[in-house]
N, C-alpha and C positions, 0 to 999 in steps of 0.2 A: 529308254532305260536309264540314259544319264539323267534326265529330267528327274525321273523317279528317285535316284540316287541322291541328287542334290535336295530334294525335297524332304527326302528323309534327312539328311545330314542336318539341313537348317534346322527342321522340325525338331529333331534332338536336341540341338542346342538354344532353340526356343524354351523347349520344356525344361532342360537343365538350369537356365537363367530364371525361371519361373520360380524354381525352387531354392535358389540361393541369392537372386540379385534383388534389386528395388531401383524405382526412378528416383531422381533428385527430388521431385515434390514429396514422393513417400518418404525420404530420408527427413526432409522438414517435419513432414507429419509425425513420424516417430520420435523425432525429438522434441516437439511440442508436446506430444501425448506424454512422454516419460517425464518431461519437467514437472508438467502440470499434477500428474499422479504423483511424483515424488513429493511435491508440496503438500498435496492433500493429505497424502500417507503420514508425512511428518507432523501434520497436525493432528490425525487421528492418534499417532503414537503419543504425540505430547499429552492428550487429553486423557487416553485411556491405555497407553503402552504399560505403565507399571502397573495396573490394575489386571491387565490381561497376564502379564509375566508372573504375577504373584499369584493369581487366581489358581485354585485347583479344579474348578468345576470344568466338565466336557465342553459346555457352550463357548467358553472363552478360547479354548484350544481350535475347537471347530472354527469360529470366528477368524482367527489370526491365520489358519490354512486358507479359508477361503478369500479372504481379503489379498493375501500373497498370490492366489491363482487368478483372481480377477483381475488384479493390476498388471500380472505379467501378461495377461492374454490382451488387454486393453492397450498396453504399450506397443505391441506388435501389430494391431490392425487384423484385417480380415485374412489375410495370408500370410502369416510369418515365414520371414525367410531367413538363411543364414547371414547375409548382410544386415538386415533389418535388427536381429538379435544383437549383432556387434555394435550396432548403432545405438541402440538401447543401452547395450552394457557401457560404452565408452561413455554416454550422458549420465548415467547414474553415477559412475565413477569420477567423472569431473565435477558433479553437482555436491558429491558428498565431499570430495577434496575441498572444494571451494568454501561450503559452509564449516567445515573443519578449520580452514584457516582464519573464518570470520570470528568463530567461536573462541578460537585460543588469542585472537587480538583484543577481544572485548575484556575490560576490566571484571573483576570478580563480582562488584556491584551491580554490573550491567546484564549478568545473566540472571536476573530473578526469574526469568520465565522458564528457566530449567528445572528439573525435578531437584528437589533436596531430599537427603535422606532425613527420615521423621522418627523420631520417639514415638512409640506406639503402647509401650507397657514400661511401667516403673514400679519397682518393688511388689511384684506380683498382681498389679492392678493394670488392667487395660484401659486407655484412655479413650473414650468414645468420640471426644471431637476429632482427636488425631485420625481414628480409623474413618470418618466422615470426610475428614480432608483429603484422604488417600482414596477414596472410592472402594475401600474392601470391608468385608464383613467379618466379625468375629469368628464365625465357623471356619471362614478361609485361613485365617491366622492359626486356629487352634490345630489344623490339618498340617499346616507347614511346620508347625512348633511339633508337632506327633512325630513327624518324619525325621526331625532331628534327636530324637530320642527324650523329649521333655514329656513327663505325664501330670505335671501340676503346675499352676502358675505360681504356688509358692515357692518353687524351685528356682524362679527367674528373678533376678536384680532388674534387668536392663533388655528391651528387644527394640531394636532400629530396623525399620523397612527402609533398606538403600535404594537409591535411584534406580537401579535395575530391576528391583523388585524381589531381591533375595533379602533373608532376615540375617542381621547380626545378633546374637544372644549371649547374654551374660548371664551365667548362674549366680545364685545367691553367694555372697562372700567375695566375688569377683569384683574387680575396679578397674576402671578405665582411665587412661590419663587424658587431661584435658585437650590436648594438642589434638588426639583422634577424634574429637568432637567439633572441629572448626567448622563444618558445614551442615552440621545435624539441626534441623528445625526442633526446637523445644530442649535442648540440651542446656540451656541457661536455668532452667527451673529444675534440674536433677538435684539430688541431696548430696552433701558431701561424703557419704557413706559409700556412694557408687563411684564418683570422681575424684581422682587425684589431683587437687588444684596445684598448678605450677606456681613458683614465685616469679 
């Protein structure tokens, strides 16, 4: 009877550990998988991220959701556990903190790989080259503008696609100070009727 009790006790502990614990090799595996997937995901977001956030299509939303689910599952391996999840979380926080420090230390001119806000419409005219450069279609921009209450291109003086995918909209008759355009691609070609040139 005592043997059965002992087996039950240790069996229960083993079962509990199987749900919350991992071995040293598994820790290394989680760290490696998390690091590789973080870098791959960062690369995908660099290429498609602004389009996904700015797009209104259902496919883009589904793609973002599926990517997140697949990556989370792949980080933890075949048997997700509590400690495995904590290891993955700590690794992600460490990676993001490290790359954040690196980005802050880089001079502005060394950040060419980062997204720049981009002028996509001037004086009611959409700029096709700017749309191609951002990977967006005109109907996606129109949908976003409609959500902001815009009903005609003629009502618009300037539209900027921000680095995060949102739109900054200036209505006809509004002006913007030059200092607010310091990082905007295409700002140098804007007419004086839109930009307040500073002395």
